[in-house]
GULOKOL-780046 format. One record per residue: x, y, z of N, C-alpha, C in turn; residue in one letter. Coordinates in steps of 0.05 Angstrom, whole numbers, plus 32768, in hexadecimal, padded with zeros to 4 digits. Layout:
% GULOKOL-780046
[[X,Y,Z],[X,Y,Z],[X,Y,Z],'a'];
...
This chain:
% GULOKOL-780046
[[7EC2,8030,834C],[7ECE,8035,8368],[7EEC,803E,8364],'m'];
[[7EF5,805C,836E],[7F15,8065,836E],[7F23,804A,8379],'p'];
[[7F3F,804F,836B],[7F51,803A,836F],[7F5B,803E,838B],'f'];
[[7F59,8057,8394],[7F63,805B,83B3],[7F52,804C,83CA],'l'];
[[7F32,8052,83C8],[7F20,8051,83CD],[7F22,8033,83D6],'s'];
[[7F23,8024,83BF],[7F26,8003,83BE],[7F3A,7FF7,83CC],'v'];
[[7F52,8008,83C6],[7F71,7FFB,83CF],[7F67,8002,83EC],'f'];
[[7F5E,8016,83F9],[7F5C,801C,841C],[7F47,8005,841D],'d'];
[[7F36,7FFB,8413],[7F1F,7FE0,841B],[7F32,7FD0,8423],'i'];
[[7F47,7FC5,8413],[7F53,7FB1,8408],[7F6D,7FAA,8423],'v'];
[[7F76,7FCC,8425],[7F89,7FC7,843C],[7F76,7FC7,8453],'l'];
[[7F64,7FCC,845C],[7F53,7FCB,8478],[7F4E,7FB2,8478],'s'];
[[7F46,7FA4,8464],[7F41,7F89,8469],[7F5C,7F74,8475],'f'];
[[7F69,7F7A,845F],[7F87,7F73,8471],[7F95,7F76,8485],'i'];
[[7F87,7F8E,8494],[7F90,7F98,84B0],[7F82,7F87,84C3],'q'];
[[7F67,7F81,84B5],[7F51,7F76,84CD],[7F60,7F52,84C7],'r'];
[[7F65,7F4F,84AF],[7F68,7F36,84AF],[7F83,7F2A,84CC],'k'];
[[7F91,7F3F,84BE],[7FAD,7F38,84D3],[7FA7,7F3B,84F4],'g'];
[[7F97,7F4A,84F8],[7F91,7F47,8510],[7F7D,7F35,851D],'r'];
[[7F76,7F23,850B],[7F5A,7F0C,850F],[7F69,7EF6,8509],'l'];
[[7F8C,7EF5,8508],[7F98,7EDF,8502],[7F9A,7ECF,851F],'l'];
[[7F99,7EAF,8522],[7F95,7EA4,8535],[7FB7,7E94,853E],'t'];
[[7FB3,7E86,854B],[7FD1,7E7E,854B],[7FE0,7E65,853C],'m'];
[[7FCD,7E5D,8534],[7FC4,7E49,8516],[7FD0,7E4F,8508],'d'];
[[7FE8,7E42,84FA],[7FFB,7E4E,84EC],[7FF4,7E42,84C7],'p'];
[[7FDA,7E39,84CC],[7FCD,7E2C,84B1],[7FC4,7E41,84AB],'f'];
[[7FAD,7E4C,84C5],[7F99,7E59,84B3],[7FA8,7E72,84B0],'k'];
[[7FBE,7E76,84C4],[7FCC,7E95,84BD],[7FCF,7E9B,849B],'n'];
[[7FE4,7E7B,8490],[7FE8,7E80,847C],[7FD1,7E89,846B],'k'];
[[7FBC,7E79,8471],[7FA5,7E84,8455],[7FA1,7E9E,845D],'i'];
[[7F98,7EA2,8473],[7F93,7EBD,846B],[7FA3,7ECD,8460],'s'];
[[7FC0,7ED2,845F],[7FC8,7EDE,8454],[7FCE,7ED1,8438],'r'];
[[7FCB,7EC2,8431],[7FBF,7EBA,841B],[7FAC,7ECB,840D],'i'];
[[7F99,7ECC,841B],[7F7F,7EDC,8416],[7F79,7EEF,8415],'a'];
[[7F95,7F02,8426],[7F9A,7F1F,8425],[7FA6,7F1D,840B],'s'];
[[7FBB,7F1A,8405],[7FC3,7F1E,83ED],[7FC0,7F17,83DB],'i'];
[[7FAD,7F04,83D7],[7F9E,7EF8,83C0],[7F84,7F11,83B8],'t'];
[[7F7C,7F1D,83CE],[7F62,7F35,83C0],[7F70,7F4A,83C6],'m'];
[[7F91,7F54,83CF],[7F97,7F6B,83BB],[7FA5,7F6A,83A3],'l'];
[[7FAA,7F55,839D],[7FBA,7F58,8382],[7FA0,7F52,836F],'l'];
[[7F8A,7F44,8377],[7F72,7F45,836C],[7F65,7F67,8362],'l'];
[[7F69,7F73,8379],[7F5E,7F8D,8375],[7F6A,7FA3,8366],'t'];
[[7F8C,7FA2,8363],[7F94,7FA8,8352],[7F93,7F9F,8334],'l'];
[[7F8F,7F90,8335],[7F8E,7F7E,8317],[7F7B,7F8B,8313],'l'];
[[7F5E,7F89,8320],[7F48,7F99,830C],[7F4E,7FB5,830B],'v'];
[[7F51,7FC8,831B],[7F5C,7FE4,831C],[7F72,7FE0,82FC],'n'];
[[7F84,7FDC,82FA],[7F92,7FD6,82DA],[7F88,7FDA,82C4],'f'];
[[7F72,7FBD,82C9],[7F60,7FB8,82B5],[7F4D,7FC8,82A7],'a'];
[[7F40,7FD5,82C6],[7F31,7FE9,82BB],[7F43,8009,82AE],'a'];
[[7F58,8006,82B0],[7F65,801F,829C],[7F66,8034,82B6],'g'];
[[7F6B,8037,82D0],[7F67,8044,82DD],[7F80,804E,82E3],'q'];
[[7F8C,8060,82EA],[7FAD,806C,82EF],[7FA6,8074,8313],'s'];
[[7FBE,8071,8320],[7FC7,8073,833B],[7FC7,8090,833A],'v'];
[[7FD1,80A4,831F],[7FD6,80BB,8321],[7FBE,80D1,8326],'y'];
[[7F98,80C0,831E],[7F86,80D1,8317],[7F86,80EA,8330],'v'];
[[7F83,8101,832E],[7F7A,8109,834C],[7F99,8119,8355],'g'];
[[7FAB,810F,8346],[7FC6,811D,8351],[7FC5,813D,834B],'k'];
[[7FC9,814C,835B],[7FCB,8169,8360],[7FE0,817C,8360],'a'];
[[7FDF,818F,835B],[7FF7,81A0,835E],[7FEE,81AA,8375],'g'];
[[7FFD,81C3,8386],[7FF6,81CE,839E],[7FDE,81DF,839F],'a'];
[[7FDE,81E6,8380],[7FC0,81FF,837D],[7FA6,81F8,836B],'h'];
[[7FAC,81DC,8365],[7F9E,81C4,8358],[7F87,81B8,8366],'g'];
[[7F8F,81BF,8381],[7F73,81A9,8392],[7F52,81B7,837F],'i'];
[[7F53,81D4,8384],[7F39,81DC,837C],[7F2C,81CC,8351],'v'];
[[7F40,81BC,8348],[7F3B,81A2,832F],[7F32,818D,8342],'l'];
[[7F30,818A,8352],[7F23,816E,835E],[7F0D,8166,8352],'k'];
[[7EFA,817B,8357],[7EDF,816D,8344],[7EDB,8164,8334],'k'];
[[7EF1,8171,8322],[7EEF,8163,8307],[7EF7,814A,82FB],'y'];
[[7F01,8139,8312],[7F0C,8123,8313],[7EF7,810D,8306],'i'];
[[7EDA,811F,8316],[7ECB,8109,8308],[7EC2,810C,82EB],'e'];
[[7EC1,80F5,82D8],[7EB8,80FE,82C0],[7EA2,8113,82B6],'p'];
[[7E8B,8107,82C9],[7E78,811E,82BD],[7E7B,8134,82CA],'a'];
[[7E8F,813C,82D3],[7E98,8159,82DA],[7EA6,816C,82BE],'e'];
[[7EB3,8156,82C0],[7ECB,8160,82A8],[7EB9,8169,8293],'l'];
[[7EA6,815A,8288],[7E8B,8156,8273],[7E84,8174,8277],'k'];
[[7E7F,817A,8286],[7E6B,8194,828F],[7E7E,81A6,8295],'k'];
[[7E96,81A4,8297],[7EAC,81BD,828A],[7EB0,81C2,8273],'l'];
[[7EB1,81AC,8265],[7EB3,81AE,8246],[7E9C,81BC,8238],'t'];
[[7E89,81B8,823F],[7E6C,81BD,8237],[7E6C,81DF,8244],'e'];
[[7E6F,81EB,825B],[7E7A,8200,825C],[7E9A,820A,8265],'n'];
[[7EA6,8207,8256],[7EBC,8215,825E],[7EC1,8224,826F],'p'];
[[7ED4,821B,827A],[7EE7,8243,8286],[7EFC,824B,8286],'v'];
[[7EFF,825F,8277],[7F1C,8269,8276],[7F29,825F,8278],'d'];
[[7F31,8267,829B],[7F46,825D,82A5],[7F4B,8244,82B1],'s'];
[[7F3F,8229,82A0],[7F45,8210,82AA],[7F4C,8204,828B],'i'];
[[7F63,81FC,8286],[7F5F,81F4,8271],[7F69,81CE,8274],'w'];
[[7F5C,81C4,8258],[7F5A,81A6,8258],[7F77,81A2,8244],'i'];
[[7F85,8194,8257],[7F9E,818F,823F],[7FA5,8170,8237],'i'];
[[7FA8,8167,8223],[7FAF,814F,821A],[7FCD,814F,8217],'d'];
[[7FDF,8135,8222],[7FF7,8139,8229],[8000,811B,820F],'v'];
[[7FE7,8111,8206],[7FF4,80FE,81EE],[7FF7,8101,81CF],'r'];
[[7FFE,80F3,81C9],[8007,8101,81A7],[7FFB,810D,819D],'s'];
[[8007,811F,8182],[7FF4,8122,8178],[7FE3,8113,8166],'e'];
[[7FF1,80FF,8160],[7FDE,80EA,814F],[7FC3,80E5,8164],'k'];
[[7FCB,80E3,8179],[7FB9,80D8,818D],[7FA7,80E9,818F],'a'];
[[7FA4,80FE,8194],[7F95,811A,819A],[7F87,8120,817C],'f'];
[[7F8F,811A,8163],[7F83,8119,814C],[7F6D,8103,8147],'l'];
[[7F6B,80ED,8153],[7F61,80D7,8154],[7F48,80D5,816D],'s'];
[[7F49,80EC,817D],[7F2D,80F8,8190],[7F3D,80F9,81A7],'g'];
[[7F2C,8111,81B4],[7F37,8114,81C8],[7F21,8121,81D7],'h'];
[[7F29,812B,81F2],[7F0C,8142,81FC],[7F06,8154,81F3],'i'];
[[7EF2,815D,81F0],[7EE9,816F,81EA],[7EEF,8187,81F5],'p'];
[[7EFF,81AC,81E9],[7F04,81B3,81F3],[7F2D,81B8,8201],'t'];
[[7F36,8199,81FC],[7F54,8198,8210],[7F5D,819F,81F2],'a'];
[[7F79,81AB,81FA],[7F8F,81B6,81ED],[7FA0,81A4,81EE],'k'];
[[7FB0,819C,81CC],[7FC7,818C,81C6],[7FE4,8196,81CB],'s'];
[[7FE4,8183,81E9],[8003,8190,81F0],[8014,8175,81FB],'f'];
[[8020,8165,81DB],[802C,8147,81DB],[803F,814A,81FB],'p'];
[[8031,8140,8210],[8056,8131,821D],[8076,813F,8216],'a'];
[[8086,8136,81F9],[8098,8139,81E6],[809C,8156,81EF],'g'];
[[808A,816C,81E8],[8088,817C,81E3],[8084,8195,81F1],'i'];
[[8077,818B,8206],[8062,819C,8215],[807E,81B6,8228],'v'];
[[8097,81AF,822B],[80A1,81B7,823B],[80AF,81D6,822D],'m'];
[[80A6,81CD,8207],[80B8,81DF,81F7],[809D,81F1,81F6],'n'];
[[8086,81F9,8202],[8072,8207,81FB],[806A,8213,8219],'h'];
[[807D,8214,8229],[8072,8220,8245],[8066,823A,8244],'l'];
[[8073,8251,8234],[8071,8269,822E],[804E,8269,822D],'n'];
[[8040,8258,8219],[8028,8256,820E],[800F,8244,822A],'e'];
[[8021,8245,8243],[800C,823B,825D],[8010,8252,826E],'i'];
[[8005,8262,8278],[7FFD,826E,828C],[8009,825F,82A9],'s'];
[[8011,826B,82BB],[8011,8253,82D1],[7FF8,826A,82DD],'k'];
[[7FEC,8270,82E0],[7FD6,827F,82EE],[7FC0,8268,82DE],'s'];
[[7FC4,825A,82CC],[7FA8,8244,82C1],[7FB1,8232,82CB],'q'];
[[7F90,8227,82D2],[7F8B,820C,82E0],[7F8C,81FC,82CD],'y'];
[[7FA6,81E3,82C9],[7F9F,81D2,82BA],[7F9B,81AE,82BE],'l'];
[[7F7D,81A8,82B6],[7F80,8189,82B3],[7F88,8179,82A1],'i'];
[[7F9C,816C,82AA],[7FAD,8165,828D],[7FA7,8146,8292],'i'];
[[7FA2,8132,8272],[7FA6,811D,8272],[7FB4,8111,8265],'y'];
[[7FB3,80F1,825C],[7FC2,80E1,8248],[7FB0,80D0,823F],'c'];
[[7FBC,80B3,823B],[7FAF,809B,8239],[7FAF,808D,8253],'t'];
[[7FB9,808B,8266],[7FB7,8080,827F],[7FB8,8093,8295],'v'];
[[7FD1,80A1,829B],[7FD0,80B6,82A7],[7FEC,80B7,82B2],'g'];
[[7FFF,80A7,82B4],[801C,80A5,82AD],[8031,80B6,82A1],'a'];
[[8021,80B9,8285],[802F,80CE,8273],[802C,80EE,8284],'n'];
[[800C,80F5,828A],[8002,8108,8297],[8013,810B,82AE],'a'];
[[8015,8101,82BC],[8023,8109,82D2],[8049,810C,82D1],'q'];
[[8054,80FE,82C1],[806F,8102,82BE],[8071,8126,82AB],'i'];
[[805B,812B,82A3],[8060,8140,8295],[804E,8162,82AE],'v'];
[[8042,8154,82BB],[803C,8165,82DE],[8052,816A,82E8],'l'];
[[8069,8151,82EE],[807E,8155,82FF],[8096,8167,82ED],'k'];
[[8096,816B,82D7],[809F,8183,82CA],[808D,8193,82CC],'k'];
[[8080,8197,82CF],[8072,81B5,82D0],[8075,81C6,82EC],'l'];
[[8072,81B4,82FB],[8075,81B6,8321],[8095,81BF,831C],'r'];
[[80A2,81B8,830E],[80C5,81BC,8312],[80C6,81D3,82FF],'k'];
[[80AE,81E0,82F0],[80B0,81F9,82E4],[80A4,820D,82F1],'a'];
[[809B,8205,8302],[8088,8217,831B],[8065,8210,8316],'g'];
[[8062,8206,8311],[8041,8203,8309],[8035,81FC,831E],'y'];
[[801C,8207,8325],[8011,81F1,8340],[7FF3,81F1,833B],'k'];
[[7FEF,81F6,8325],[7FC9,81F9,8322],[7FC4,81DF,830F],'r'];
[[7FCE,81C2,8315],[7FC0,81B7,8301],[7FBA,819E,8311],'y'];
[[7FAC,818D,82FC],[7FA5,8173,8314],[7FA5,8157,82F6],'i'];
[[7FB4,8141,82FB],[7FB1,812A,82EF],[7F9B,8120,82EC],'n'];
[[7F8C,811C,82CF],[7F71,8111,82D0],[7F6F,80F5,82D5],'w'];
[[7F86,80F2,82C7],[7F87,80DC,82B6],[7F8C,80CD,829F],'g'];
[[7F79,80B6,8296],[7F7C,80AD,8277],[7F61,80B9,8266],'g'];
[[7F57,80B3,8253],[7F53,80BC,823F],[7F3C,80AB,8241],'i'];
[[7F42,808F,8249],[7F31,807D,824B],[7F14,8084,8262],'s'];
[[7F1B,8097,8274],[7F0B,8093,8284],[7EEE,80AB,8275],'r'];
[[7EF9,80B1,825B],[7EE0,80C4,8250],[7ED4,80BA,8244],'w'];
[[7EB3,80C1,8250],[7E9F,80A6,8247],[7E8D,80AC,8233],'e'];
[[7E90,80C2,8226],[7E89,80D3,820D],[7E93,80DD,81F6],'w'];
[[7E8C,80E5,81E5],[7E98,80E6,81C3],[7EB2,80F5,81C4],'e'];
[[7EBE,80EF,81BB],[7EDA,80FF,81BB],[7EE0,8117,81A6],'l'];
[[7EE3,8125,81A4],[7EE1,813D,818E],[7F00,812F,817F],'s'];
[[7EF5,813F,816A],[7F09,813F,8151],[7F1B,815B,814E],'m'];
[[7F13,8173,8154],[7F14,8190,8158],[7F37,818D,8154],'k'];
[[7F43,81A0,8150],[7F64,819A,8141],[7F66,81B3,815F],'q'];
[[7F71,81B6,8176],[7F7F,81C7,8182],[7F9A,81C6,8187],'n'];
[[7FA9,81BD,8175],[7FBE,81B7,816E],[7FD6,81CA,8176],'l'];
[[7FF7,81CB,817F],[8007,81DC,8181],[801E,81D9,816B],'i'];
[[8029,81E8,8169],[8040,81E6,8151],[805B,81DF,8169],'e'];
[[8067,81CD,8157],[8086,81C5,8163],[8095,81D5,8161],'d'];
[[80A7,81E7,817C],[80B3,81FB,816F],[80D7,81EE,8171],'k'];
């Protein structure tokens, strides 16, 4: 279940509990403790599952990429690539060489800004990293540079199929 959906359920539960509180201070305290415990447990489960809160964050024109957030849809894209959509791995070159999503291009986070001339602003970009946080940092930089067609796919751990070992590396300038 996606992080935000679980969070919404827990938030709804907490709000309901808040309305059901009685005048009994002991019951109020137990309700609050139960609500906080449930929230923390939900956050812990999502963290352990390797889900990032950044999954699905899209640029102004990246909404069309939302369907590829589901791993099965991204797999279909890798099997039938579309020229206008690039999958970009912003992990280190070493991590990329140890296995990456098929058809992905390697633009490590530390040097991607040196290679903007290789990435057209008209290109749709699906960006991933190890857990989604570095991808979000790169996306913020791309947004400042004028890119609008992107989405944060999150972490490679979401990819359930065999990783590719094909080398699509860039040369650092």
